[in-house]
C-alpha positions in Angstrom: 9.0 226.0 111.3 12.5 227.6 111.8 13.3 225.4 114.9 12.2 228.1 117.4 10.7 227.9 120.9 7.3 226.1 121.0 6.1 229.3 122.7 6.3 231.0 119.3 4.7 228.8 116.6 5.3 229.5 112.9 3.3 227.7 110.3 3.0 228.1 106.5 -0.3 228.9 104.9 0.9 228.8 101.4 3.1 232.0 101.0 1.8 233.4 104.3 3.7 232.7 107.5 1.4 232.6 110.5 3.3 233.6 113.7 1.4 232.7 116.9 2.4 233.7 120.5 1.7 230.4 122.3 1.3 230.9 126.0 -2.5 231.1 126.1 -2.8 230.2 129.8 -0.5 233.1 130.6 -2.3 235.5 128.2 0.8 235.2 126.0 3.0 237.2 128.4 6.5 237.0 127.2 8.7 234.3 128.8 12.5 234.2 128.4 12.2 231.8 125.5 9.4 233.6 123.7 11.2 236.9 123.9 14.3 235.2 122.4 12.3 233.6 119.6 10.6 237.0 118.8 14.1 238.4 118.4 15.1 235.6 116.0 12.0 235.0 113.9 12.1 238.1 111.7 15.5 237.2 110.3 14.3 233.6 109.6 11.2 235.0 107.8 13.3 237.4 105.8 15.5 234.5 104.6 12.5 232.3 103.7 12.4 232.4 99.9 8.9 231.0 99.8 7.4 233.6 102.2 5.5 236.6 100.9 3.5 237.9 103.9 3.2 237.4 107.7 0.3 237.3 110.1 1.1 237.8 113.8 -1.4 236.8 116.5 -1.8 235.3 119.9 -3.4 231.9 120.7 -6.3 231.9 123.2 -8.1 235.0 124.4 -5.2 237.5 124.4 -2.8 238.9 121.8 -0.2 239.5 124.5 -0.3 240.7 128.1 3.3 241.9 127.8 6.0 241.1 130.3 5.6 238.7 133.2 6.8 239.1 136.8 9.1 236.0 136.8 11.2 237.6 133.9 11.0 241.0 135.5 12.4 239.7 138.8 15.3 238.0 137.1 16.0 241.1 135.0 16.2 243.1 138.2 18.9 240.8 139.7 20.9 239.6 136.7 22.9 242.2 134.8 23.8 239.9 132.0 20.2 238.8 131.5 19.2 242.5 131.6 21.6 243.3 128.8 20.4 240.3 126.9 16.8 241.4 127.2 17.6 244.8 125.9 19.5 243.4 123.0 16.6 241.1 122.1 14.2 244.1 122.3 16.4 246.0 119.9 16.4 243.0 117.5 12.6 242.7 117.8 12.1 246.4 116.9 14.6 246.4 114.0 13.6 243.0 112.8 9.9 243.9 112.4 10.6 247.3 110.9 13.1 246.0 108.4 11.4 242.7 107.6 10.9 242.9 103.9 7.5 241.2 104.0 4.3 243.0 105.1 3.3 242.0 108.6 -0.4 241.9 109.5 -1.3 241.9 113.2 -4.5 240.1 114.2 -5.1 241.6 117.6 -7.5 239.0 118.9 -7.5 240.3 122.5 -5.6 242.5 124.9 -2.3 243.9 123.6 -0.5 245.3 126.5 3.1 246.5 127.0 5.3 244.6 124.6 2.1 243.2 123.1 1.1 246.7 122.2 4.5 247.4 120.7 4.2 244.3 118.5 1.0 245.6 117.2 2.3 249.1 116.6 5.4 247.7 114.8 3.2 245.7 112.4 2.3 247.1 109.0 -1.4 246.6 109.1 -3.4 246.0 112.3 -6.8 244.3 112.5 -8.2 244.5 116.0 -11.0 242.3 117.4 -14.2 243.8 118.9 -13.7 244.0 122.6 -9.9 244.0 122.4 -7.8 246.9 123.7 -4.3 248.2 123.5 -2.3 249.7 126.4 1.3 250.5 127.3 1.6 250.5 131.1 5.4 250.6 131.3 5.4 253.8 133.4 2.9 252.3 135.8 5.3 249.6 136.8 8.3 251.9 136.9 9.8 251.3 133.5 10.6 253.5 130.5 8.6 252.4 127.4 11.8 251.8 125.5 10.8 248.6 123.6 8.5 250.3 121.1 6.0 252.7 122.7 8.3 255.7 122.9 9.4 255.2 119.3 6.1 254.5 117.6 3.4 256.3 119.4 4.6 259.9 118.8 4.8 259.0 115.0 1.3 257.7 115.0 -0.7 260.0 117.3 1.6 262.9 117.9 3.6 263.8 121.0 0.8 265.1 123.1 -1.4 262.1 122.8 1.6 259.8 123.0 2.6 261.3 126.3 -0.9 260.8 127.7 -1.1 257.2 126.6 2.4 256.4 127.9 2.2 258.4 131.2 -1.2 257.1 132.2 -1.2 253.7 130.5 -4.9 254.0 129.7 -6.6 251.3 127.7 -7.4 252.1 124.1 -10.5 250.3 122.9 -10.6 248.7 119.5 -12.8 251.6 118.1 -10.5 254.3 119.6 -7.5 252.4 118.2 -8.8 252.8 114.7 -9.8 256.4 115.4 -6.3 257.3 116.6 -4.6 255.5 113.8 -3.2 252.7 116.0 -5.2 250.1 114.0 -6.7 249.8 110.5 -10.1 248.4 111.3 -12.2 246.5 113.8 -13.2 242.9 113.1 -15.5 240.5 114.9 -13.5 238.5 117.4 -14.2 235.2 115.8 -13.3 236.5 112.4 -10.1 238.5 113.1 -7.6 235.8 112.3 -9.4 234.6 109.2 -9.6 238.2 107.9 -5.9 238.8 108.6 -4.9 235.7 106.7 -7.1 236.7 103.8 -5.5 240.1 103.8 -2.0 238.6 104.0 -2.9 236.3 101.1 -3.9 239.4 99.0 -0.6 241.0 99.9 1.2 237.9 98.9 -0.2 238.1 95.4 1.1 241.6 94.8 4.3 242.2 92.8 6.9 241.4 95.5 9.6 243.9 94.7 7.2 246.8 94.5 5.6 245.8 97.7 8.9 245.3 99.6 10.4 248.6 98.3 7.2 250.5 99.1 7.3 249.2 102.7 11.0 250.2 102.9 10.3 253.6 101.5 7.4 254.3 103.9 9.4 253.0 106.8 12.2 255.5 106.1 10.1 257.9 108.1 10.3 255.5 111.0 14.0 254.9 110.4 14.7 258.6 111.0 13.2 258.3 114.5 14.8 254.9 115.0 18.3 256.4 114.5 17.7 259.0 117.3 15.1 257.5 119.6 15.5 253.8 119.9 18.9 253.5 121.6 18.4 256.2 124.3 15.0 254.8 125.0 16.2 251.2 125.4 19.1 252.3 127.6 16.8 254.3 129.7 14.5 251.3 130.0 17.5 249.1 131.0 18.3 251.5 133.9 14.7 251.4 135.2 14.7 247.6 135.0 16.6 247.5 138.3 15.5 250.8 139.8 14.2 250.9 143.4 10.8 252.1 142.2 10.4 249.3 139.7 11.6 246.6 142.2 9.1 247.9 144.8 6.2 247.9 142.4 6.9 244.4 141.2 7.2 243.1 144.8 3.9 244.8 145.7 2.2 243.2 142.7 3.6 239.8 143.4 2.4 240.0 147.0 -1.2 240.4 145.7 -1.0 237.2 143.7 
């Protein structure tokens, strides 16, 4: 649907739109085309008169491993592409938060970096047993501008957010629920089916009441959005070509 990249597959399940990250062999790390499609898809869904709810998941054994080194290397060298990447990140954040439909994340495996942000920006999060969330931006020399710095303090408070962002520690499925990063843990082979069932229940609710309730609750996030998102994204843009980040990526590439 929507004529997007094949790396982001959108299918209709009645009134539910299933959005699947489709780079399973790369653990759904975000390529250039997938990132662009993630920036575009939320406006397409909002304009879909037949859609009532969304499920976001990853194909294969990962939700999303976040960024990949090929894109990082190009971002380091290409200023125009760097600016494009930041603009797309801005559209992903605002698109998800302002999408009028409820978004259910089916975290079927690791959700790392941008993958973690996609889960945190969703409205309801089901996480598979054995999956984990992590935001290792700082470990690779980046500011966590594309979601983590915005959402984590609102969910877990500044102290825990700093620990998670500074150290990039993995958060297990059970701890994600305990900390409020997810709603409940589901068996790995059931997480997508449970998410679709939940989305179908949401799709049957009175649409205006549901949409306006999401908008009202998200006004709390909008207050932070107006002050945090832009400085965080611009700070991330600067670290995208910093000597520390370049050196870390080169070191990691040498290990492959």
